[in-house]
N, C-alpha and C positions, 0 to 999 in steps of 0.2 A: 735707742734705735727707733726709727720711724715705723709706724704701723703700716704705711703704704710705701712699698718699694719705689725708688726713683728710677727713671729711665736714663741709662747712660747715653752719652753723645754718640751718634752714629749707629753703626750696625746694619745688617742686611737680613733679608728673609728668604733664604733659599727653601725650596721644597724639601721638607724634612725626611720624607720617604721612610719614616719609622714604622709605618703599618706593616711592612714586610716581616718584621720580627717582634714587634712590641707585645703581641699576644701569645708569644711562644715561651712557656715556662723554661727555666734553666734546666738543662740536661747535664748529667755527669758524664764526661767523656770516658769511654772504656780504657782500662789499663793497656798501655802499649808494650811491645817487646823491647823498645829502645827509646831513649830520650837523649837529645843533644842540648844541654843546658848552657846557654851563653853566659860567660863569666861576668861581664861588666853589664849589670842591669840597673845602674843607678847613675844619676848626675854626680860628679865628683870623682875621687880616686877609685880605680877598680880594686876589688877585693883580692887578697893574696890566696892563691890555690894551695890547699893543704893536702889533697889526695893525690895519689899517683896510679898509673895503670896497674890493674890487678887488685886494687883495694876493694874490699867488701864494704858496702854501705847499707844503712837502714834508711827508711823513709824519715826525712827530717834531719839526717846527719849533716854535720857541717862540712861543706865542700870547700868553701873559701871564707877566710876571715876578713873583716873590715880592715883596710890598711891606713885608716886615718879617721878623723872625726867626720868629715864629709865622705862617707863611704858606707857600704852596706854588705853584710855577709850574705852568703848563698848556701842554700840547703838542698839536699837530695829530694827529688819529687817522688821517688819510690825506693824500695829495697832492691839490691842487686849488686852488680860488679862494675867498677870503672873500667871500661874497655878501651878508652882512648882519651887523650887530652891533646887536642890539636886545634885546627881552625875550621870554621864553617861560615856560610853566608850570613852576613848581619843585615839588619833592617835598613841600613843606610847605603847598602851596596858594597860595603867594605868587608873583607874577611876578618873575622873576630875570633878570639879564643873561646873554646867550648869544651865542656866535659861530657863525654858520652857515657851513659849508664845503660847497661843491658839488664833489664828487669828479671828478677828471679820468680815473679809471679805471686810471691807471698804478700807483697805490699805491706811489710811489717814495720810499724813504727819504732824508732829508736828512743822515743820519749826524751827529747833533749831538754825540756823545761818542766818544772813543777807548776801546775795551774795556781794562779793566785785567786782563790775563790772569794776571799774577803777583800777585793781590790778597793772597795769604798773606804777602807781604813788603812790601806797599805801606804807606805811612804811614796811620795811622788817620784823621788829619785829612783826607786826600785822599779816602778812602773815604766819610767822612761828608759831605763836600762833594758827592760824586757822588750820594749819597742825596737830598740837598737839591735839587741841580740837576735830578734826574730827576723831581721832584715826587711822590715816594712818600709815601703817607699810610696811616693805619690803615684797612685794607680790610675789617675786620670790621664796620664800621658807623659808627664814631665820626669817621673822617676827620681824626684828629689827625696833623699832620706828623711823619713818622717820625724826622727828623733832630733834632727838639726833644727827643723821648724819649732820643735818643742823646747828649744834651748835659747830663748832670746837673751841678749845681754841685759844686765841690770838697768842700763840707760834707756832701754826700750820696753817699758812696762806694757804688758798685754791686758786688755780689758774685754776683748771680744773674740770668741771662737766661732768660726763659720765652717759648716760642712757643705762642700760643693756637690749638690745633686742636680745641677742644672742640666747636664748632658745636652748641651746645645748643638753639638755636631749632628748634621744630618745622618740618617741611617742607624746611628748607634742607639742601642736600647739596653745594653748590659747593666748600666747603673739603674735604669728604670726597673728592670726585673729584680735587681738586687734589693732595691728599696721596697718593692711590693712584696717580695717573698721572704726577706730577712729584715723586716722593719725593726724587730727587737734588737738584733745584733748591731744594726746602724745606730740606733739611739743609745745602746750600751757603749759602743765605741766612742760616740760623741761625749758621753759622760766621763769615760776614762781619759780622753784627751783633756777635758775640762779639769779633772782632778790634777793631772800632771802640771797644767798651767796655773793651778791655784785659782780657777774660776768657778763660780757657782752655776753658770748656765752656758748654753750654746744655742746656735740657731742653724737650722738646716734649710738651705735655699734650693727650691725645686721649680723648674719652669712649669707653667700652668698647663702645658700640653700633656702632663702626666698626673691627672686628677686622682687616679686610683692610688698611685704611689703617695701622693700628698695625704690622702685620707688614711692610708695604712700607717703612715708615720705619725700622723696626728693622734691617731687612736692609741699608739704606744706611748708617745711623748706626753700625753695628757697627765700621766702619773709622775712625770719627772720635771726637771727644770730646763729641759730641751724644748725649744719651740720650732715650728715648721712654717716657713714663709713661702707662699707661691710667688713666682717671678714672671714678668712679661716674657713672651717668647720673642727673643731678639738676639740673633747671633752677633757677637760671641758672649752671650750672657754668662757662660761658665768661666771666662777668663778671670783670674784672681782680681785684678784691679777693677774690672767692671762689676764683678759680684760684690766687692767691698763697697763700691759707691752705691749700688742698687739698695743694699741692706743697711748701710750706715750713713751714707752721704759724705763719707770721707774720701778724699782724693789722694791716692798714693803719688807722691811726687815723681817726676821723671828721674829715672836712675835709682828710685827708692824701692823699698820692700814693704810688704804688708805690715811688718812689725813697726815701721816708721809711723804708722797711724794707729798703733795699738791693736792690730789684728793678726790672727793666725788662721790660715785656711787649709783645710784638709779635705780629701776626696772621701765620698761615702764608702767607696770600696776599701780604702785605706782604714777607715773606721772599723769595718768588719774584720779586716786582717788584724787590727790591734785587739779587738775583742777575742778573736781566736787565739792570739798569742798570750794574752793575759788569762782568760778564763779556761781555755783548753790546753794551753801549753804548746800550741802548734806554730811553727815558724811559717813564713810566707813562702808557699810552694805551689800555689795555684791561683787562678783568677777566672772570673767570668768574662767571656769575650763574645761579642756579637759577630756572627758569620752571616753575611748578608749581601744583597745585590740582586738585581733582576735576572742575571744569568743562572743563579743557583736554583736547584730543585726545591730545596727545603730550608730557607733562611731561618735562623733562630739564634739562641744563646746557649753556650756550653760552658761548663766549668772544666777548664783545661789544666793539666799539670804543666809546670814550667818545662820547656824543652820539647813540647809537642810540635811537630812540623806542620806548617800551613797546609801541605798536601793532605795530611790526615784530617785536619779540620774541614777541608772542603769535601772530603769523602763522607764525613759524618753528616754534612748538609746535603747529601744525596748526589753530589757532583753537579755538573753544569748541564743546562738544557742546550746551550750554544756557547761558542767561544767568546769569552770576555775580551774587551780591548785593553783593559788595565786592571791590575791588582794592587790594592793599597792596604797598608797596615795603618789603622786609624780610620778617620772619617774623610770625606771628600775635600774638606776645606783645609785641614792641617795634616792629613796623612801622608805617608811616604810610599811612592810607587815602588813595586818590587820587580825584580827580574829573575827571581828564583822561588820555587815552591819549597825549598829546603830550609828557608828561614823558620826559626822556631818561636813559639810563644814565649814572651818575657813578662815580667811583672807589670809593665805598662802597656801591654798589647790590648787595647780597648776594643779594637774591631779588625776584622778581616773582610775587606770589601771588594767585590767584583763589579766592575763598571762596563756596561755595554757600549758599543762603538758610538751610538747616537748621543750618548751623554758625555763623550770626551771632546772637550773643546780644544782646539789647536791655537796655541799662542802664535799670532802673526807679527806681533810687535810693530804694528802700524804706528805712525806718528801720533803723538798725543794731540787730541782736538780741543783741549782746554775746557772740557765740559764741567769739570769740577766735581764729578760724581765720587771720585776716590777720596777727595778731601771731605766731602759731606759724610761719607760712611765710615771714615777712619775712627775707630773708638779711642785712639790715643791722641787725636788732634794734631797729627803731624801732616806733612805735605807730600803724599805719595808721588804725584806726578813730577814735582820738582826734584825730589830725591832720586827717582828713577832715571831722569835725564843726567843727573850727576854721575850716577853709576855707569850709565852708557858711555860717558866720557872718562871713566875711571878716575873721577874726582872723589875719591873716597874721604878725603879730608873735608870736602864740602858736605858730603852725605852725613858725616859725623856732626858737623855744625848744625845740620838740619834735624838732628836728633833721630837718626835712623836706628840707633841702639835702643830707642824706646819702643820700636815696632814689636808687637807680640806675635807677628807672623800668622795672624788669623786668616789671611787670605781674602778678606772682605773687598779690598781694592781690586784684586785680580778678578774676583767674581763679577764685579759690577762694571768693569772697564769696557766701553763699547769698541775700543781699538784693540782689545785682546792682548794687551801688553803684559809681559811676565813680571808684573810689579813685585809680587812676593818673592819670586826668585831673585830679582835684583837686590832686594833688601837682605836676603840671606847671604848673598855674595858679599855685599858691602859690609855686613856685620863680621863676616869671616875675615875679610881683608883688613878691617880695622883692628880686630883683636890680634891678628897675626903681626901687624906692624907694631902694635903696642908691646908685644912680647919681645920684640927685637930692640926696643928702646933701652938705653943704658939705665940701670937702676940708680935712683937719686939717693 
């Protein structure tokens, strides 16, 4: 691994607006009377619900079991009674299955797992099973089950473990505060990941705009085989393929996965969740989320239980000084706009962002002026302008030939386009249309 990180091709430099919440220590959200826990919180198959209305549950009790290898179980955020199993507003605007738990106020643990105190000498398979049983997923936003990444096929040997602490999205500071306040747990989680993979070392990549977090991690990591590497501030530095290139110089092929170049990437928050699962015996039932934006009275970071409504999060941040124009889950580049305050916190809810009217740009979809800015900034080296025109003409076959499926939906092209074309939205549509068409193709 190079001592000097490489700069990946492209990228943009939006105003990071992290000062709103970066200096705010993580606060524990108070226990609520009720939680609505969305069932499907992972990429892959949804878990199978095990409880029914009227059931008594303890904190950490299993609500739904994994329904396949690429799936993740779900656990109760507190003790109480299951008062409904129905549907609620989901983060993508679709009604989704949810389990409502009315808290009993005791917040009593059900102790689902025995802590593995001597994990350094534990069997790797047992540690990986604990990661799976605890329902740990990628908490940077993707929600990919962590145990799946830790199970590369024999033909794909892994020699490098990377922890993603870049947090390149503007406004978001949850990972920053996590690394600063829980550096020991982050490093321990990295070491547990490494043991599962049979590796002796790991590297944590952090953008250089978080010097205090880098220093805190280095202080802890100095006693271990975990190293900490500062990275150039360049969005989307935290994207897997760009992070791998910056730290190793390896290029993941189009259509490939990190394991194709011997790498596994995990988020720093996932590392803390794994440490909690192994050392404390706690399943994944909470996460740190940034609640921020200029309209808020007191932006900051909170540790929320799964199932906490966005409305309660905004209340904790003091409410709003004036009416925001848009509400996002995630950051401004890759987040999803919301039309309901009833959507609840999930394992991958990294941010709750309120945007004022003056910062909301309207897509006019003016004609492309062939400036080439989108091509220059695309971190994947594809041709956004050409693909966008193919999509406008519903030539999804052409979009596929131009490698639209390689798009990581970072939004850099939309951000920089002087004609305000909805490029990222075009690519999301194209990918959806292509995958839907492929599902209809007869199996060979």
